[in-house]
C-alpha positions in Angstrom: -86.3 -53.5 37.0 -85.4 -49.3 37.8 -81.8 -48.4 36.5 -81.2 -45.5 38.4 -78.9 -43.0 35.9 -76.6 -40.3 36.4 -75.9 -38.0 33.4 -72.3 -36.6 32.8 -71.8 -34.1 30.4 -70.6 -31.2 30.0 -73.3 -29.9 27.7 -76.7 -29.2 29.0 -78.3 -29.9 25.8 -76.9 -33.9 25.9 -77.9 -34.0 29.4 -81.9 -32.4 28.3 -82.2 -34.4 25.6 -81.1 -38.0 27.4 -83.8 -37.1 30.5 -86.5 -35.9 28.3 -86.2 -39.2 26.5 -85.9 -41.1 29.4 -89.0 -39.7 30.9 -91.1 -41.9 28.1 -89.4 -45.1 29.8 -90.3 -46.5 33.5 -87.7 -48.5 33.9 -85.3 -45.4 33.2 -85.3 -43.4 36.0 -82.5 -40.2 36.1 -81.4 -39.7 39.9 -78.9 -36.9 38.7 -76.9 -34.8 36.6 -73.4 -33.5 36.3 -71.3 -30.9 34.6 -67.7 -31.9 35.5 -66.0 -35.3 36.4 -65.9 -34.0 40.0 -69.8 -33.7 40.3 -69.9 -37.1 38.9 -68.2 -39.0 41.3 -69.6 -36.9 44.2 -73.0 -38.5 43.0 -72.1 -42.2 42.7 -70.5 -41.8 46.4 -74.6 -40.2 47.0 -76.8 -41.7 45.4 -75.2 -45.1 44.1 -76.7 -45.4 40.5 -77.1 -48.5 38.7 -75.1 -46.8 36.0 -73.3 -43.5 35.3 -73.5 -41.8 31.4 -70.2 -40.7 31.3 -68.7 -37.9 28.7 -65.1 -38.2 28.5 -64.2 -34.2 27.6 -65.5 -32.3 31.0 -63.6 -29.4 32.5 -61.5 -29.9 35.5 -61.6 -33.8 36.1 -62.2 -35.9 32.4 -64.5 -38.7 32.3 -61.8 -40.9 32.3 -60.3 -40.0 35.8 -63.8 -39.9 37.1 -64.8 -43.6 35.8 -61.0 -44.4 37.6 -61.9 -43.2 40.9 -65.6 -44.6 40.4 -64.8 -47.3 40.0 -61.7 -48.0 43.0 -65.0 -47.1 45.5 -67.2 -49.8 46.8 -70.4 -48.7 44.5 -71.4 -51.4 42.3 -72.4 -48.7 39.9 -71.3 -49.0 35.7 -70.3 -46.9 33.5 -71.1 -45.8 30.1 -68.8 -43.6 27.9 -70.5 -41.0 25.4 -67.4 -41.3 22.8 -66.7 -40.2 19.1 -64.8 -42.0 16.4 -62.3 -39.5 17.0 -61.3 -40.5 20.1 -60.0 -43.8 20.2 -57.2 -43.0 22.4 -59.6 -41.2 25.1 -61.4 -44.3 25.3 -58.7 -47.3 25.6 -57.9 -44.9 29.0 -62.1 -45.5 29.6 -61.7 -49.0 29.2 -58.0 -49.2 31.4 -60.2 -47.3 34.0 -63.2 -49.6 34.0 -65.6 -48.6 31.8 -68.1 -51.5 30.8 -69.6 -49.8 27.6 -69.4 -47.5 25.0 -71.3 -45.5 22.7 -71.1 -42.4 20.2 -72.4 -39.7 20.8 -74.4 -39.2 17.3 -76.2 -42.9 17.6 -80.1 -42.3 17.9 -81.3 -41.6 21.5 -83.4 -44.8 21.9 -80.0 -47.1 21.0 -78.4 -44.8 23.4 -81.3 -46.1 25.6 -80.7 -49.5 25.1 -76.6 -49.6 25.7 -77.9 -48.0 29.2 -79.8 -51.3 29.8 -77.2 -53.4 28.3 -74.4 -52.1 30.8 -76.9 -52.1 33.7 -77.5 -55.5 33.0 -74.1 -56.8 32.6 -75.3 -59.0 29.5 -73.5 -57.7 26.4 -70.8 -55.1 25.0 -72.1 -52.0 23.1 -72.6 -51.3 19.5 -70.5 -55.0 18.9 -69.1 -53.6 15.5 -67.7 -50.4 17.3 -66.3 -52.3 20.6 -64.5 -54.6 18.5 -62.7 -52.6 16.6 -61.8 -50.6 19.9 -61.3 -53.5 21.9 -58.8 -55.5 18.9 -56.9 -52.0 18.6 -56.7 -51.2 22.4 -55.2 -55.0 23.2 -52.8 -54.9 19.8 -51.0 -51.6 21.3 -47.9 -52.4 22.9 -48.2 -52.0 27.2 -52.1 -51.1 26.1 -53.5 -54.1 28.2 -55.0 -53.5 31.5 -54.1 -54.9 34.7 -57.6 -56.5 35.6 -58.2 -59.5 33.4 -56.3 -62.4 34.0 -54.1 -63.7 31.2 -54.4 -67.3 32.0 -57.9 -69.0 31.4 -56.5 -72.4 33.0 -59.3 -74.2 35.1 -62.1 -73.3 33.2 -63.7 -76.0 31.3 -63.7 -76.5 28.1 -67.4 -75.3 27.0 -66.4 -72.5 29.1 -63.2 -72.1 26.8 -65.8 -72.4 23.6 -67.9 -69.8 25.4 -65.0 -67.3 26.2 -64.4 -67.6 22.7 -67.7 -66.3 21.4 -67.8 -63.2 23.9 -64.4 -62.5 22.5 -65.7 -62.6 19.1 -68.6 -60.0 20.4 -71.6 -62.4 20.2 -74.9 -62.2 22.8 -75.6 -64.5 25.0 -78.8 -65.5 22.4 -75.8 -65.5 19.9 -73.6 -68.0 21.7 -76.9 -70.2 22.5 -77.3 -70.4 18.6 -73.7 -71.5 17.7 -73.1 -73.9 20.5 -77.0 -75.8 20.6 -77.8 -74.6 24.0 -80.3 -72.6 26.0 -80.1 -69.0 26.7 -80.1 -69.6 30.1 -77.5 -72.4 30.2 -74.9 -69.7 28.0 -75.7 -66.8 31.0 -74.5 -69.6 33.3 -71.5 -70.2 31.5 -70.5 -66.1 31.5 -71.0 -66.5 34.6 -69.0 -69.2 35.5 -66.2 -67.0 33.5 -66.7 -63.8 35.7 -66.5 -65.6 38.6 -63.6 -67.9 37.7 -61.4 -65.3 36.0 -62.2 -62.4 38.1 -63.2 -60.4 35.6 -66.0 -57.6 36.4 -68.2 -57.7 32.9 -67.8 -58.9 29.1 -65.2 -56.1 28.6 -62.8 -57.5 30.6 -63.7 -61.0 29.2 -63.5 -60.2 25.5 -60.1 -58.5 26.5 -59.0 -62.0 28.3 -59.9 -63.9 25.3 -58.0 -61.8 23.2 -54.7 -61.9 25.6 -54.8 -64.9 25.9 -55.0 -66.4 21.9 -58.5 -67.1 22.2 -59.3 -64.8 19.6 -57.0 -63.5 17.4 -56.4 -59.8 16.4 -57.8 -59.3 12.3 -55.1 -58.7 9.7 
């Protein structure tokens, strides 16, 4: 599988570093670069990439508004947000806008590449220790919950409820399979059915749903 990527960051060195390391990985192809949110939105319309690696702070239109416009469009592009630990408020905005994952800028480049693959596959949250904290804080804020994820889990089976709970705890499909003594393929099937039944776009929305409906409780 070839993953087509757009790099959106106003710092040329960041884009250059990612492009150079991706050149050594034949499954990752940079199909465009953007220095502003406006350029990123236009590139998605022009080339329909699989993933946009999106910086939050860019001149003019920022990464949050760009993410919102991209997710509102017809493309199936997913957005992977570049963030730092002191930008949590921006991350919440990106989550509401429809971002599928987050990476911290000081992560190793190879870890960021792994995150691109994960987001492209829609298979797992990024850096569970980071995203668990971000999402837990996010859904615990008054009025912070996004409109997209449903607030009810009626209509799912008991097994699907168990899977949703584990997804909410940041478990990967492999970990879910181990916890429930099922195959990885079966775990993936349960997650796919949850996407359909709950109208969720990706695992980020499933995690939020698990918190909102009380299947997973906020840390105290």
